[in-house]
PyMOL CGO cylinders between C-alpha atoms (Angstrom):
from pymol import cmd
from pymol.cgo import CYLINDER

trace = [
    CYLINDER, -18.60, 25.34, -5.48, -17.95, 24.61, -1.83, 0.3, 1, 1, 1, 1, 1, 1,
    CYLINDER, -17.95, 24.61, -1.83, -18.86, 27.22, 0.70, 0.3, 1, 1, 1, 1, 1, 1,
    CYLINDER, -18.86, 27.22, 0.70, -17.14, 28.48, 2.83, 0.3, 1, 1, 1, 1, 1, 1,
    CYLINDER, -17.14, 28.48, 2.83, -18.79, 26.75, 5.85, 0.3, 1, 1, 1, 1, 1, 1,
    CYLINDER, -18.79, 26.75, 5.85, -17.64, 23.41, 3.93, 0.3, 1, 1, 1, 1, 1, 1,
    CYLINDER, -17.64, 23.41, 3.93, -13.89, 24.40, 3.33, 0.3, 1, 1, 1, 1, 1, 1,
    CYLINDER, -13.89, 24.40, 3.33, -13.58, 25.30, 7.13, 0.3, 1, 1, 1, 1, 1, 1,
    CYLINDER, -13.58, 25.30, 7.13, -14.97, 22.00, 8.37, 0.3, 1, 1, 1, 1, 1, 1,
    CYLINDER, -14.97, 22.00, 8.37, -13.18, 19.50, 10.17, 0.3, 1, 1, 1, 1, 1, 1,
    CYLINDER, -13.18, 19.50, 10.17, -12.96, 17.36, 7.59, 0.3, 1, 1, 1, 1, 1, 1,
    CYLINDER, -12.96, 17.36, 7.59, -11.61, 18.94, 5.14, 0.3, 1, 1, 1, 1, 1, 1,
    CYLINDER, -11.61, 18.94, 5.14, -8.64, 20.49, 6.93, 0.3, 1, 1, 1, 1, 1, 1,
    CYLINDER, -8.64, 20.49, 6.93, -7.73, 16.41, 7.66, 0.3, 1, 1, 1, 1, 1, 1,
    CYLINDER, -7.73, 16.41, 7.66, -8.08, 15.54, 4.14, 0.3, 1, 1, 1, 1, 1, 1,
    CYLINDER, -8.08, 15.54, 4.14, -5.32, 18.91, 3.43, 0.3, 1, 1, 1, 1, 1, 1,
    CYLINDER, -5.32, 18.91, 3.43, -3.30, 17.49, 6.43, 0.3, 1, 1, 1, 1, 1, 1,
    CYLINDER, -3.30, 17.49, 6.43, -3.34, 14.33, 4.99, 0.3, 1, 1, 1, 1, 1, 1,
    CYLINDER, -3.34, 14.33, 4.99, -2.32, 15.64, 1.67, 0.3, 1, 1, 1, 1, 1, 1,
    CYLINDER, -2.32, 15.64, 1.67, 0.12, 17.53, 3.21, 0.3, 1, 1, 1, 1, 1, 1,
    CYLINDER, 0.12, 17.53, 3.21, 1.81, 14.83, 4.94, 0.3, 1, 1, 1, 1, 1, 1,
    CYLINDER, 1.81, 14.83, 4.94, 1.98, 12.76, 2.48, 0.3, 1, 1, 1, 1, 1, 1,
    CYLINDER, 1.98, 12.76, 2.48, 3.43, 15.47, 0.07, 0.3, 1, 1, 1, 1, 1, 1,
    CYLINDER, 3.43, 15.47, 0.07, 6.31, 16.21, 2.83, 0.3, 1, 1, 1, 1, 1, 1,
    CYLINDER, 6.31, 16.21, 2.83, 7.24, 12.42, 3.47, 0.3, 1, 1, 1, 1, 1, 1,
    CYLINDER, 7.24, 12.42, 3.47, 7.90, 12.11, -0.23, 0.3, 1, 1, 1, 1, 1, 1,
    CYLINDER, 7.90, 12.11, -0.23, 9.53, 15.02, -0.70, 0.3, 1, 1, 1, 1, 1, 1,
    CYLINDER, 9.53, 15.02, -0.70, 11.74, 14.35, 2.40, 0.3, 1, 1, 1, 1, 1, 1,
    CYLINDER, 11.74, 14.35, 2.40, 12.19, 10.89, 1.28, 0.3, 1, 1, 1, 1, 1, 1,
    CYLINDER, 12.19, 10.89, 1.28, 13.42, 11.84, -2.29, 0.3, 1, 1, 1, 1, 1, 1,
    CYLINDER, 13.42, 11.84, -2.29, 15.77, 13.99, -1.23, 0.3, 1, 1, 1, 1, 1, 1,
    CYLINDER, 15.77, 13.99, -1.23, 17.35, 11.71, 1.58, 0.3, 1, 1, 1, 1, 1, 1,
    CYLINDER, 17.35, 11.71, 1.58, 17.56, 8.67, -1.18, 0.3, 1, 1, 1, 1, 1, 1,
    CYLINDER, 17.56, 8.67, -1.18, 18.97, 11.05, -3.82, 0.3, 1, 1, 1, 1, 1, 1,
    CYLINDER, 18.97, 11.05, -3.82, 21.74, 12.20, -0.58, 0.3, 1, 1, 1, 1, 1, 1,
    CYLINDER, 21.74, 12.20, -0.58, 22.58, 8.85, 0.57, 0.3, 1, 1, 1, 1, 1, 1,
    CYLINDER, 22.58, 8.85, 0.57, 25.88, 7.79, -1.28, 0.3, 1, 1, 1, 1, 1, 1,
    CYLINDER, 25.88, 7.79, -1.28, 27.25, 4.86, 1.01, 0.3, 1, 1, 1, 1, 1, 1,
    CYLINDER, 27.25, 4.86, 1.01, 28.30, 1.94, -0.96, 0.3, 1, 1, 1, 1, 1, 1,
    CYLINDER, 28.30, 1.94, -0.96, 25.72, -1.28, -1.20, 0.3, 1, 1, 1, 1, 1, 1,
    CYLINDER, 25.72, -1.28, -1.20, 27.35, -4.20, 1.64, 0.3, 1, 1, 1, 1, 1, 1,
    CYLINDER, 27.35, -4.20, 1.64, 25.81, -6.85, 3.21, 0.3, 1, 1, 1, 1, 1, 1,
    CYLINDER, 25.81, -6.85, 3.21, 22.40, -7.78, 3.09, 0.3, 1, 1, 1, 1, 1, 1,
    CYLINDER, 22.40, -7.78, 3.09, 21.11, -4.65, 0.75, 0.3, 1, 1, 1, 1, 1, 1,
    CYLINDER, 21.11, -4.65, 0.75, 24.01, -6.36, -1.91, 0.3, 1, 1, 1, 1, 1, 1,
    CYLINDER, 24.01, -6.36, -1.91, 21.58, -9.88, -1.65, 0.3, 1, 1, 1, 1, 1, 1,
    CYLINDER, 21.58, -9.88, -1.65, 18.30, -7.98, -1.92, 0.3, 1, 1, 1, 1, 1, 1,
    CYLINDER, 18.30, -7.98, -1.92, 19.58, -5.67, -5.22, 0.3, 1, 1, 1, 1, 1, 1,
    CYLINDER, 19.58, -5.67, -5.22, 20.59, -9.00, -6.50, 0.3, 1, 1, 1, 1, 1, 1,
    CYLINDER, 20.59, -9.00, -6.50, 17.10, -10.82, -6.01, 0.3, 1, 1, 1, 1, 1, 1,
    CYLINDER, 17.10, -10.82, -6.01, 15.50, -7.77, -7.76, 0.3, 1, 1, 1, 1, 1, 1,
    CYLINDER, 15.50, -7.77, -7.76, 18.03, -7.85, -10.35, 0.3, 1, 1, 1, 1, 1, 1,
    CYLINDER, 18.03, -7.85, -10.35, 17.06, -11.56, -11.03, 0.3, 1, 1, 1, 1, 1, 1,
    CYLINDER, 17.06, -11.56, -11.03, 13.37, -10.43, -11.20, 0.3, 1, 1, 1, 1, 1, 1,
    CYLINDER, 13.37, -10.43, -11.20, 14.13, -7.21, -13.45, 0.3, 1, 1, 1, 1, 1, 1,
    CYLINDER, 14.13, -7.21, -13.45, 16.13, -9.41, -16.13, 0.3, 1, 1, 1, 1, 1, 1,
    CYLINDER, 16.13, -9.41, -16.13, 13.08, -12.06, -15.75, 0.3, 1, 1, 1, 1, 1, 1,
    CYLINDER, 13.08, -12.06, -15.75, 10.89, -9.73, -16.65, 0.3, 1, 1, 1, 1, 1, 1,
    CYLINDER, 10.89, -9.73, -16.65, 12.43, -7.89, -19.36, 0.3, 1, 1, 1, 1, 1, 1,
    CYLINDER, 12.43, -7.89, -19.36, 13.39, -11.46, -21.13, 0.3, 1, 1, 1, 1, 1, 1,
    CYLINDER, 13.39, -11.46, -21.13, 10.27, -12.82, -20.57, 0.3, 1, 1, 1, 1, 1, 1,
    CYLINDER, 10.27, -12.82, -20.57, 6.78, -11.05, -18.88, 0.3, 1, 1, 1, 1, 1, 1,
    CYLINDER, 6.78, -11.05, -18.88, 5.43, -13.58, -17.52, 0.3, 1, 1, 1, 1, 1, 1,
    CYLINDER, 5.43, -13.58, -17.52, 8.05, -15.89, -15.88, 0.3, 1, 1, 1, 1, 1, 1,
    CYLINDER, 8.05, -15.89, -15.88, 9.22, -12.54, -14.05, 0.3, 1, 1, 1, 1, 1, 1,
    CYLINDER, 9.22, -12.54, -14.05, 5.80, -12.11, -12.44, 0.3, 1, 1, 1, 1, 1, 1,
    CYLINDER, 5.80, -12.11, -12.44, 5.78, -15.68, -11.78, 0.3, 1, 1, 1, 1, 1, 1,
    CYLINDER, 5.78, -15.68, -11.78, 9.10, -15.32, -9.89, 0.3, 1, 1, 1, 1, 1, 1,
    CYLINDER, 9.10, -15.32, -9.89, 8.21, -12.03, -7.74, 0.3, 1, 1, 1, 1, 1, 1,
    CYLINDER, 8.21, -12.03, -7.74, 5.20, -13.74, -6.39, 0.3, 1, 1, 1, 1, 1, 1,
    CYLINDER, 5.20, -13.74, -6.39, 6.19, -17.03, -5.90, 0.3, 1, 1, 1, 1, 1, 1,
    CYLINDER, 6.19, -17.03, -5.90, 9.91, -17.76, -7.30, 0.3, 1, 1, 1, 1, 1, 1,
    CYLINDER, 9.91, -17.76, -7.30, 12.80, -18.92, -5.60, 0.3, 1, 1, 1, 1, 1, 1,
    CYLINDER, 12.80, -18.92, -5.60, 15.08, -16.30, -4.31, 0.3, 1, 1, 1, 1, 1, 1,
    CYLINDER, 15.08, -16.30, -4.31, 17.24, -18.00, -2.04, 0.3, 1, 1, 1, 1, 1, 1,
    CYLINDER, 17.24, -18.00, -2.04, 16.52, -16.95, 1.85, 0.3, 1, 1, 1, 1, 1, 1,
    CYLINDER, 16.52, -16.95, 1.85, 14.52, -13.68, 0.59, 0.3, 1, 1, 1, 1, 1, 1,
    CYLINDER, 14.52, -13.68, 0.59, 10.95, -13.69, 0.07, 0.3, 1, 1, 1, 1, 1, 1,
    CYLINDER, 10.95, -13.69, 0.07, 9.77, -12.83, -3.37, 0.3, 1, 1, 1, 1, 1, 1,
    CYLINDER, 9.77, -12.83, -3.37, 7.63, -9.96, -2.89, 0.3, 1, 1, 1, 1, 1, 1,
    CYLINDER, 7.63, -9.96, -2.89, 9.79, -6.81, -2.48, 0.3, 1, 1, 1, 1, 1, 1,
    CYLINDER, 9.79, -6.81, -2.48, 12.65, -7.98, -4.92, 0.3, 1, 1, 1, 1, 1, 1,
    CYLINDER, 12.65, -7.98, -4.92, 9.44, -8.85, -6.87, 0.3, 1, 1, 1, 1, 1, 1,
    CYLINDER, 9.44, -8.85, -6.87, 8.23, -5.06, -6.73, 0.3, 1, 1, 1, 1, 1, 1,
    CYLINDER, 8.23, -5.06, -6.73, 11.13, -3.67, -6.94, 0.3, 1, 1, 1, 1, 1, 1,
    CYLINDER, 11.13, -3.67, -6.94, 12.58, -5.52, -10.02, 0.3, 1, 1, 1, 1, 1, 1,
    CYLINDER, 12.58, -5.52, -10.02, 9.38, -4.92, -11.57, 0.3, 1, 1, 1, 1, 1, 1,
    CYLINDER, 9.38, -4.92, -11.57, 9.65, -1.38, -11.15, 0.3, 1, 1, 1, 1, 1, 1,
    CYLINDER, 9.65, -1.38, -11.15, 13.66, -1.44, -11.99, 0.3, 1, 1, 1, 1, 1, 1,
    CYLINDER, 13.66, -1.44, -11.99, 12.39, -3.43, -15.36, 0.3, 1, 1, 1, 1, 1, 1,
    CYLINDER, 12.39, -3.43, -15.36, 10.14, -0.33, -16.26, 0.3, 1, 1, 1, 1, 1, 1,
    CYLINDER, 10.14, -0.33, -16.26, 12.22, 2.53, -15.52, 0.3, 1, 1, 1, 1, 1, 1,
    CYLINDER, 12.22, 2.53, -15.52, 14.14, 1.14, -18.43, 0.3, 1, 1, 1, 1, 1, 1,
    CYLINDER, 14.14, 1.14, -18.43, 16.76, -1.31, -16.02, 0.3, 1, 1, 1, 1, 1, 1,
    CYLINDER, 16.76, -1.31, -16.02, 20.24, 0.49, -16.10, 0.3, 1, 1, 1, 1, 1, 1,
    CYLINDER, 20.24, 0.49, -16.10, 22.08, 1.52, -12.46, 0.3, 1, 1, 1, 1, 1, 1,
    CYLINDER, 22.08, 1.52, -12.46, 20.20, 0.29, -9.56, 0.3, 1, 1, 1, 1, 1, 1,
    CYLINDER, 20.20, 0.29, -9.56, 21.26, 3.04, -7.65, 0.3, 1, 1, 1, 1, 1, 1,
    CYLINDER, 21.26, 3.04, -7.65, 19.54, 5.92, -9.28, 0.3, 1, 1, 1, 1, 1, 1,
    CYLINDER, 19.54, 5.92, -9.28, 16.19, 7.45, -7.57, 0.3, 1, 1, 1, 1, 1, 1,
    CYLINDER, 16.19, 7.45, -7.57, 14.15, 6.70, -10.36, 0.3, 1, 1, 1, 1, 1, 1,
    CYLINDER, 14.15, 6.70, -10.36, 14.76, 3.04, -8.99, 0.3, 1, 1, 1, 1, 1, 1,
    CYLINDER, 14.76, 3.04, -8.99, 15.42, 3.11, -5.63, 0.3, 1, 1, 1, 1, 1, 1,
    CYLINDER, 15.42, 3.11, -5.63, 12.15, 5.77, -5.16, 0.3, 1, 1, 1, 1, 1, 1,
    CYLINDER, 12.15, 5.77, -5.16, 9.96, 2.61, -5.21, 0.3, 1, 1, 1, 1, 1, 1,
    CYLINDER, 9.96, 2.61, -5.21, 11.27, 2.03, -1.52, 0.3, 1, 1, 1, 1, 1, 1,
    CYLINDER, 11.27, 2.03, -1.52, 9.29, 5.22, -0.22, 0.3, 1, 1, 1, 1, 1, 1,
    CYLINDER, 9.29, 5.22, -0.22, 5.69, 2.83, -1.10, 0.3, 1, 1, 1, 1, 1, 1,
    CYLINDER, 5.69, 2.83, -1.10, 6.13, 0.50, 1.90, 0.3, 1, 1, 1, 1, 1, 1,
    CYLINDER, 6.13, 0.50, 1.90, 5.30, 3.06, 4.36, 0.3, 1, 1, 1, 1, 1, 1,
    CYLINDER, 5.30, 3.06, 4.36, 2.31, 4.47, 3.17, 0.3, 1, 1, 1, 1, 1, 1,
    CYLINDER, 2.31, 4.47, 3.17, 1.02, 1.31, 2.07, 0.3, 1, 1, 1, 1, 1, 1,
    CYLINDER, 1.02, 1.31, 2.07, 1.23, 0.35, 5.55, 0.3, 1, 1, 1, 1, 1, 1,
    CYLINDER, 1.23, 0.35, 5.55, -0.63, 3.29, 6.66, 0.3, 1, 1, 1, 1, 1, 1,
    CYLINDER, -0.63, 3.29, 6.66, -3.11, 2.85, 4.31, 0.3, 1, 1, 1, 1, 1, 1,
    CYLINDER, -3.11, 2.85, 4.31, -3.78, -0.67, 5.53, 0.3, 1, 1, 1, 1, 1, 1,
    CYLINDER, -3.78, -0.67, 5.53, -3.81, 0.68, 9.12, 0.3, 1, 1, 1, 1, 1, 1,
    CYLINDER, -3.81, 0.68, 9.12, -6.22, 3.18, 8.05, 0.3, 1, 1, 1, 1, 1, 1,
    CYLINDER, -6.22, 3.18, 8.05, -8.57, 0.52, 6.38, 0.3, 1, 1, 1, 1, 1, 1,
    CYLINDER, -8.57, 0.52, 6.38, -8.85, -1.74, 9.59, 0.3, 1, 1, 1, 1, 1, 1,
    CYLINDER, -8.85, -1.74, 9.59, -9.30, 0.83, 11.73, 0.3, 1, 1, 1, 1, 1, 1,
    CYLINDER, -9.30, 0.83, 11.73, -12.22, 2.36, 9.72, 0.3, 1, 1, 1, 1, 1, 1,
]
cmd.load_cgo(trace, "trace")
């Protein structure tokens, strides 16, 4: 059991603030994504199409889908983003790409960026 002094230390409060910030970010982000009802158009439709190609490849031939997501030719779209979204989409059971369960994967990118910055500065 931690002593009162350990709970009141600055590092404990920093960890608590970090956890609270991540939970708040995820909550607000999921709420915003669920409230978004604008139709897809332009470049967004291209990203969805590229992710759909990866999703279908993963469902039919998993090894080919993984290769496509890392080094595949998806037109003028680099494969990493549609690859991650497509694999996640396949894991969520395919279906409508507008579902919150599918679109929620987009919240990971700012967290990865923050983690990368923290790792570099550490």
